[in-house]
C-alpha positions in Angstrom: 25.1 4.3 0.3 21.6 2.9 0.6 18.7 5.2 1.1 15.1 4.0 1.6 12.3 6.4 0.5 9.1 5.5 2.2 6.3 6.7 -0.1 3.2 7.5 1.9 0.8 7.9 -1.0 0.5 7.8 -4.8 0.3 11.6 -5.1 -2.3 13.7 -6.9 -2.8 12.4 -10.4 -2.9 15.9 -11.9 0.5 16.5 -10.5 2.0 13.1 -11.1 0.9 13.1 -14.7 2.9 16.3 -15.3 5.9 16.1 -13.0 6.2 12.6 -11.7 6.2 11.5 -8.0 8.0 12.9 -5.0 10.0 9.6 -4.8 11.5 10.7 -8.1 12.1 14.3 -7.2 14.1 13.5 -4.1 16.9 11.5 -5.8 17.0 14.0 -8.7 17.6 16.9 -6.3 20.2 15.0 -4.2 21.9 14.1 -7.5 24.6 11.9 -6.1 25.5 8.9 -8.2 26.8 6.6 -5.4 23.4 6.3 -3.7 21.2 3.2 -4.1 17.6 4.1 -3.6 14.8 1.7 -2.6 11.3 3.1 -2.9 8.8 1.4 -0.6 5.1 2.1 -1.2 4.2 1.8 2.5 0.6 2.9 1.8 0.2 -0.5 0.2 0.9 -2.0 3.6 4.1 -3.6 2.4 6.5 -5.0 4.9 10.2 -4.4 4.2 13.6 -5.0 5.8 15.3 -1.6 6.5 18.2 -3.0 8.6 20.8 -2.5 5.9 19.6 1.1 5.1 22.0 3.9 5.8 19.1 6.4 5.9 15.3 6.7 5.5 13.3 9.5 4.0 9.5 9.6 4.7 7.4 11.5 2.2 4.3 13.6 2.5 0.8 12.1 2.1 -2.8 13.0 1.5 -3.5 11.2 4.8 -3.3 12.4 8.4 -1.2 10.6 10.9 -4.2 10.2 13.2 -6.3 8.5 10.5 -7.4 5.0 11.5 -5.7 3.4 8.5 -3.9 0.0 9.0 -0.8 1.0 7.1 -0.2 4.1 9.2 -0.4 2.1 12.4 2.0 -0.5 10.9 4.4 2.2 9.7 4.5 3.9 13.2 5.6 0.6 14.7 8.4 0.3 12.1 9.6 3.9 12.6 9.8 3.4 16.4 12.0 0.5 15.7 14.1 2.4 13.2 14.6 5.2 15.7 15.8 2.8 18.3 18.2 1.3 15.8 19.8 4.8 15.3 19.3 4.9 11.6 19.1 8.5 10.3 15.5 9.5 9.3 14.2 12.6 7.6 10.4 13.1 7.7 8.8 15.5 5.2 5.4 17.0 6.0 3.3 13.9 6.8 6.7 12.2 7.6 7.6 15.0 10.0 4.2 14.6 11.7 4.6 10.8 11.8 8.1 11.2 13.5 6.6 13.6 16.0 3.9 11.0 16.9 6.5 8.2 17.2 8.6 10.1 19.8 5.6 11.1 21.9 4.3 14.3 20.3 0.9 15.3 19.1 -0.5 16.2 15.7 -3.8 18.0 15.0 -5.6 19.8 12.3 -4.2 23.4 12.4 -6.7 25.9 13.8 -4.9 28.5 11.7 -5.9 26.8 8.5 -4.1 25.5 5.5 -0.4 26.3 4.9 -0.2 26.3 1.1 2.3 28.1 -1.1 5.5 29.9 0.0 6.3 30.9 3.5 9.2 32.3 5.5 10.4 30.2 8.4 12.4 31.4 11.5 15.3 29.3 12.7 15.8 28.9 16.4 19.3 29.3 17.9 19.7 25.6 17.8 18.3 25.5 14.3 20.9 27.9 13.0 23.6 25.6 14.4 22.1 22.3 13.3 23.7 20.8 10.1 20.3 20.0 8.6 20.0 23.8 8.0 23.5 24.2 6.5 23.4 26.7 3.5 20.0 27.9 4.7 19.3 31.4 5.9 17.0 32.6 8.7 13.7 33.7 7.2 14.3 31.8 4.0 11.3 30.9 1.8 10.0 27.3 1.8 7.2 25.5 0.0 4.2 24.2 2.0 1.2 22.1 1.4 -0.6 20.8 4.5 -3.4 21.4 7.0 -2.2 19.4 10.0 0.5 20.6 12.4 2.7 19.2 15.2 1.0 20.9 18.2 3.1 19.4 20.9 6.6 17.9 21.2 8.1 16.1 24.3 10.9 17.7 26.2 13.5 15.4 24.6 12.9 17.0 21.2 14.4 20.2 19.9 12.5 22.8 17.8 14.7 23.9 15.0 12.3 26.2 13.0 8.9 27.8 13.3 6.6 30.4 11.9 3.2 31.8 12.7 1.5 28.6 11.5 3.4 26.4 13.9 6.5 24.2 14.3 8.4 23.9 11.0 11.2 21.6 12.0 12.4 19.5 15.0 15.0 16.9 15.8 15.2 14.0 18.2 18.8 13.2 19.0 21.3 13.6 16.3 19.8 11.5 13.4 16.1 12.0 13.5 14.7 15.2 11.9 11.4 16.4 10.6 10.5 19.3 8.3 7.0 20.5 7.9 7.7 22.0 4.5 8.6 20.3 1.2 12.3 20.6 0.2 11.5 18.3 -2.8 8.9 20.7 -4.3 9.7 22.9 -7.3 8.1 26.3 -8.0 6.0 24.7 -10.8 4.8 21.8 -8.6 3.9 24.1 -5.8 2.0 26.4 -8.1 0.1 23.5 -9.6 -0.9 22.3 -6.1 -2.0 25.8 -5.1 -4.2 26.1 -8.2 -5.8 22.6 -7.8 -6.7 23.3 -4.2 -7.9 26.8 -4.9 -10.3 25.2 -7.4 -11.5 22.9 -4.6 -12.3 25.9 -2.4 -9.3 25.8 -0.1 -8.6 29.2 1.5 -4.9 30.2 1.4 -3.0 33.1 3.0 -1.4 34.4 -0.1 -1.8 33.4 -3.7 1.5 35.0 -4.7 4.2 32.3 -4.9 7.7 33.3 -4.0 10.6 31.2 -5.2 12.4 29.1 -2.6 16.1 29.2 -3.1 17.5 27.1 -0.3 14.7 24.8 0.8 16.1 21.9 -1.4 19.4 22.0 0.6 17.7 20.1 3.4 17.9 16.9 1.3 21.6 17.1 0.6 22.3 18.2 4.2 20.5 15.1 5.4 22.5 12.9 3.2 25.7 14.5 4.5 24.6 13.8 8.1 23.8 10.2 7.2 27.2 9.7 5.6 29.0 11.0 8.7 26.9 8.6 10.7 28.0 5.7 8.5 31.7 6.5 8.9 
């Protein structure tokens, strides 16, 4: 199985120096030996051929999807083509927001402020039934680190999860899914990000960090969905 990880930024150096990059965390958490990963640093404006990919995962980023940056505009065009090719895609945080834009949604800076740390999310009725949330409980804790939000989705999208900060997950068809939270984050990584941003004056809702038990299951669930698509 061939999985492309589209890396949307180099990551914060203070985090990378201690824990590595999200493009490393994702394969480690999936932990399946028959997967061939290709990491593409799309923030370097690199063109790539995705047509033999069985699945794509789009990472988070320090950028906003509405930033006037050439690589983001270029990536949007690619993702629209990928969606039309029916290749499974999972978008994480920035990736979730990018997918929303590509299917006709809207992303804005959240008027409710940063979502940073651990949060409960509520699954919709369709979210409970969706295989992306297999082995995931309603009101489970997830790790968050963002200040933008998907503020509008078109009618052909389905909201799978939400909380008081906004939409936490949606799907478009059977093989395109976005999650606002970070299934690839560990407790230690999230704590480090919280401390760094607190030092920079970011206001957060709760400095207490609660361990996420099932957030990481999103990654293996997505791989399972992609395998079924391949069969």
